[in-house]
Every structure is written in C-alpha cells, then in structure tokens.
C-alpha positions, -999 to 999 in steps of 0.1 A, spaced: 67 -11 842 40 17 831 50 44 803 39 76 822 36 110 803 44 142 823 43 182 815 71 203 830 64 242 829 91 260 846 93 299 847 127 316 845 139 353 856 129 376 825 165 389 825 178 351 814 200 351 785 188 327 756 220 309 760 219 303 798 179 289 788 197 263 765 221 253 789 187 247 810 171 227 786 202 207 782 210 196 814 175 187 819 178 163 785 208 150 797 197 142 832 159 124 821 182 108 790 204 93 822 169 84 841 151 65 804 131 96 800 124 113 765 115 145 762 86 153 736 80 187 726 103 217 744 88 248 735 98 283 752 66 306 755 88 335 761 81 365 783 52 367 800 33 386 827 31 369 860 -1 367 874 15 376 913 47 391 922 75 358 926 106 366 945 100 403 933 89 401 899 67 407 875 73 388 846 92 354 838 102 340 811 84 304 802 94 275 795 71 243 785 83 205 777 64 170 777 86 139 784 77 103 790 92 78 814 91 47 830 109 56 857 92 76 891 129 86 898 132 115 872 107 135 883 130 138 919 159 144 899 148 170 873 134 191 900 161 188 923 185 204 893 155 232 888 156 240 926 192 246 925 196 265 892 190 309 904 174 317 870 146 290 879 115 311 902 92 282 899 84 248 882 51 224 877 57 189 869 22 174 865 10 133 849 -8 134 827 -16 99 820 -37 95 848 -63 114 832 -59 100 802 -69 63 817 -96 78 831 -110 97 799 -104 62 782 -123 44 809 -153 68 811 -151 64 768 -155 28 776 -175 26 799 -202 49 777 -202 28 748 -206 -2 770 -241 17 783 -248 23 746 -246 -9 730 -272 -23 761 -294 2 754 -319 -5 728 -322 21 697 -350 45 692 -371 52 662 -362 84 647 -387 114 654 -413 124 632 -401 141 598 -402 180 608 -433 185 581 -456 163 599 -453 185 631 -483 201 635 -504 185 607 -535 169 620 -531 133 615 -566 124 619 -560 111 653 -585 119 681 -571 119 714 -594 104 741 -598 110 780 -590 86 808 -629 79 810 -629 69 772 -653 98 758 -635 117 727 -622 148 738 -643 172 728 -673 158 743 -668 158 779 
C-alpha cells in the first residue's frame, strides 16, 4: 500500500496546562505508532486568537502535527481520541499526498509540452531596438510604404 502524508491541526483550550498538552501528544504518538504511522513534525504554536468564538472561547492553544502512514485506519482512531479529550476544542486532518501528486503531474505535463515545442530564437538585443535597419516595409499592394 502507498504511504500517505497527513497534517493534523488541533486547537486546545487556552488554559490547558503544558503537562496535559504533552500527554495528549504522547497519546496520539502512541496510537499512531500502533497503527504503523510515524510523526515527522510536532509543533506547539502557542495561544492564538480564534477567528470566531468556539465553545464560548475567543482564544485557543494550537498544536500542529505532520505524519505519514500506509494504513488509513489511523485517522479515525486519532480523531476518536481527540473527540473524547475535554481539552480539545477543534481538530482537522488534511491528506497532503494527493496535492503533491497533482503538482508532480502538472510539472511532468509542462516538461513534456516544453520538450515537444521547438525553441524560439532569442529576441533582438536591446541596443538594436529603435535603430533603423535599412529595411523599408512594403504595403500589401507591393508599393513601398512611403509611395502610397
């Protein structure tokens, strides 16, 4: 099975002690480890103002986690653990590997198109612009431009 990359952002109550945050992180790491997932990055963003009230709170303590897994069953289990935690206000899990695949496909397509397209000649130098080259443009009737 293919490895998938996920981002998990959790908003905790702003008055949650650091020890409880560490306990929640340890629980999520242990649960993910049992399912074969591995955390790449865990960041505590601290207390920030929320865009709107959530559970009568205007601030929340943000927690960001990035992990990869081959087993899709790890997500429902992590989210179940977050639901039962009293300190968690909101959480969101985002699957990133689909976006990476899409970007790689567009890049590959662009490179293939560029390889098929013939190279254009380099434009004239900037010093040659505006100078007369001695060429007189002709009218469609065949007459020089000044004699019509």
